[in-house]
C-alpha positions, 0 to 999 in steps of 0.5 A: 510569530510564536506570541501570535500563535499563542494568542490565536490558540487562546482565542480559539479556546475562549470561543469554545468555552463560550459555546459551552456556556451559551449552549447550557442556557437553553437547558435551564431557561424553563426550569428557572422560570418555573422555579421563580413562579413556585417561589412566588406562590410559596412565599407570597403574603400580604406584606411582600406580594408586590415586591415578590411579584416584581422580583419574579417578573425581573427573574423571568425577564432576565432569564428570557433575555439571557436565552434570547442572547444565547440563541442569537450569538451561539452559532455566530462566535467566529471573530475574536473581538466579538468573543470578548464582547460576548464575555463582558455582556454575559458578565453583566447579565449574570451579575444582574441575575445574581443580584436579583436572586440574592435579593430574594432573601431581602424581600422574604426574610423578614415576612416569611416563616422559618420554613420560608426563610429556609426555602429562600436560602435553599433556592439560592444555594441550589442556583449557585451550585447549578452554576458550577456545571453550566457557567464555570467554563468561563470563570468571569461569567460564573463569578459574576452570578455566584458572588453577588447572589451568595454574598447578598444572602450572607450579608442579610444573615449577618445583619440580623440580630440572631447569632445563629444566622450570623453563623449561617452567614459564615457558612454561606461564605464558606460555601462560596469558597467551595463553589469557586474551587469546584468551578476552577476544577471544572473550568480546567477540565473543560479547557483540557477537553477543548484542547484535546479536541483541537489536538485530535482535530489537528491530528486528523487533519494532518493525517488526512493531508498526509493520506492525500500526499501518500495517495498522490505519491502512490498514484504517481508511483503506480503511473511510473511503474506502469510506464516503466513496464510499458516501456520495457515491454515495448523495448523488449519486443522491438529488440527481440525481433531482430535478435530472433531473426539473427539467431535463425539466420546464424543457424542456417548459416552455420550449416553452410560451407564455411572456411575455418575463419568464417566459422570462427566469426559465426561462432563469435556472432552467435555468442554475442547474439546468445548473450543478448538473448539471455538478457531479454529472456531474463526480462521475460522471466521477470514479466512472467512472474509479474503477470502471474502466468507461471504455473508450477508443475510439481513432481518428485526429482533428485537434486544432485543431477540438477546440481551437477548440471549447474556446476558443469555450466558455471564452473568454467565461468568461475575458473575464468575469474579465478574462483573455486566452485565446489558442491557437495553430493546428496541423495535426496529427492524433493517435491517441486518444479525442477525447471523453476528450481533450476532457474532459481539456482541458476540466478543464485549461482550467477549472482554469487560469481558476479559479486565474488572477486576472491575465494569461491562459492559452495553449493550444498544441501542440508537436511532439516526436519522434512526439508532440504535446505539448498544453500549457495555460499560465496566469499564475495563483497557481502551485503549491508544489513540495510541493503539485504531487503533491497537486493530482491527488488527488480533492477537493484544492483550493488557495486555496479553504478556504471551499469556494466552489462556483464553484471546483468540487469539486476533482475536475478534475485528478483526473479529467484524471489518471485519464483520461490514465492510462486512455488511456496518455498522459503528463500532467505539471505544471510550476509556479512559485509566484505566476508560473503553471503549465503542464500538458502532455498527450502524445499520439501523432501519426498519419499516418492520415487522420482521418474528419471528422464532418459537421455536422448541424443540429438543428432541432425534434425529429421526432415519435417516434410510439412507445409507451413504458413508463417504470419509475421509483420516483420519482413526480416523475421519472415525471411529468416523463418522461411530459410530455416523451415525450408532447411528442415524440409518444409514448403513455406509461404509467409504473410504479413497480415491476417487477410493475406494469410487467409488468401494463401490458405484458400489457395493451398491449405497449410499443415501448420501455422506459425504466427507472431502474437503482435500484428499490425493494426493492433491485431494478434496472432490469436485472431489470425489462428482463429480465422484460419481454423474457422476456414480449415478446421479446429484441428489445424496445428498452430504455434504462437510466437511472442516477443511481448513481456507486458503482463496483460499480453502474456496472460492473454496469450496463455489463456488462448490455449495455443502452444506458445514460444517466446522470442528470441527462439533457438532453432532447437526449441522451435524444432521441438515445438513443431515436432510436438504439434504436428501429427505423427 
């Protein structure tokens, strides 16, 4: 196999060498014919006229035949056997041509003047020298011309009676040796050039194939990613519907007359429902980042109240796992979006607790130049250097092959990284396997005095006293919304389609509209609200609720300008949204 490959490579090189030789014939045919005619007129006399005319005709015919042969075979050298036949044909042609040009000295030497003899020798020397550049790519072809031509001249000079010509004959032989050496160097250079060209061609072809493979793999990955996103969006939406309705029913149920045991059971169900909602909200957070619909609302705020809030929330979880939770006080104010920074910190702290079995975690803040570096340290399992770039990928989890839901979905660090990039803040990781990790978030410190939010005690919700129209194609959600809104003092009607909603609005105009984003027949809540506003006026308060996580749908919902909430919605969030959109 290896020998066959070697023979094939040599044959390919031979074909290219032949193309070089045959290609050079076309550029020399006219000059050689003109040179033969010039020699005829310069050296012809009464004693050699016939022989010189015969010589000139032979030289021109041999040259024209070589040109015709080259044109015939230049583009047809594809088969290896044909290439070898062409080599032998060229050797024969060049040998005949070499003999013809060498014979010039024998024809003219005894009848020409000294100048004529010098001219004849110079012409043959020039022809032999030119053959180095035009014929040396195939050395047998070069030898077939140069050796006869120069040897015949040297022989003629050696046979004269003048010792000076004997010396000139030796010079001719030395000249022949020099030409052979030059031809070999030129042949090596030509071969190297051909080999490099083949290598470059093979590399380009290999690169083209690898590019095609890479493009195919990329298209497959994009298709898989799109399918994954589509599946997650559909699954998330379908899961949000019952969980959303369940949360609304539980809130209504919790305000009814219940026994202690029943209240305990409702609390347990509420806890499970809250855990499911948290996982879905994590998917939503990631989808919002992918969709690019998060717009940071930067303002000055103090870090310490945020750290206190996170500590109050997560310290019980740490205690339950036997971990210590410590934080260090600071007085710095930073410029960023407090809600998004809170979400980043929440994911980092949750990640630290999930992957720490012994010891604990520390949340601290250090000042470096004009920045505050928020650090989350843990004494957890640590991360190998090869994995430290991977942990920020979505759905990537360490030490959770069984996909324990208590360890999350593997989106926390991906969300933190995406939010940090959205905010323009640096997020980095340093970790030692089996010793722990530290995540660092760099925030710009500001001298602007932050506006402290006043604490508002939320008591029992005030009665809204509004007439509401609910549009949702899910009967369970419609029923839950009607119960909850009536509990808040609203008169309610529900519709499952845009047409039904228009009929109800025509009978009695609502004070506000609450519509699901995705309706039947691929219609949307945006269309429903637009149709109702066209009927009742553009100032009709409206609220859009979506369970979609598909990036394009999130962008479309945000672009509508309608107040938007994401399922599953807690009753408190829904209440605050209604208070916001209703006129005072």
